[in-house]
N, C-alpha and C positions, 0 to 999 in steps of 0.2 A: 504494500500500500504506500502510495506517495504522500509525502507531507503536504499540507495545504499551504504552509508558509515557507518562505526561503529566507535564510540569513544573508548578510552582505556577501559573505564568501560564496554561498551557493548561487546567489543572483549573478555575481561576477563570472562564475564558471559557466552558468547557463547562457549568458549573453556573450561571453568571450572577451571581457574587458577586465581591467585591474580593479581591485577593491577600492583604491583611491578614486577611480573614475565613478564607481557606484556611489561613494560618499558624496562626491562633488555633484553628481546628477540629483541625488536626493536633496541635498542642501539647496540646490537651485530649482527644485520642483520640476525637474525634467523627466523623472521616472515616477510612476505611481508607487507609493509606499505608505507605511503606517509606523508611528513611533509608539512603542509600548515600553514604559518604564525605562526610557533612555535608549532602548534598542531599536534599530531600524529593521523592519520586517517587510517582506514583499509577498503578496498573495500570488501563488503560482499561476492560477488561471488568468488573473489580471495582467501579469507580466507577459504571459504567452499571447494574450489578445493585443497588448501594447506592441509587442514585437511584430505581430502581423499587420500592424497599422490600423487595427480595428478600434483603438481607444486613444483618445487624446488626453493629455495631462492638463488640468486646469492650472493656470498660472496665478499666483497670489500677488503679482506685481501691481 
């Protein structure tokens, strides 16, 4: 059974970028994520939809 959420390390591996890139993208709201008690988590299905271009990230700017 696959986990529903991904850590920064797992998201970086899935997408094929560095962990630093994931942290930067999350900080700049370029990738859908959630913060839970200081941790950054990613919902696997949301990330997969985002990668396919089916989901846009809302900017807080």
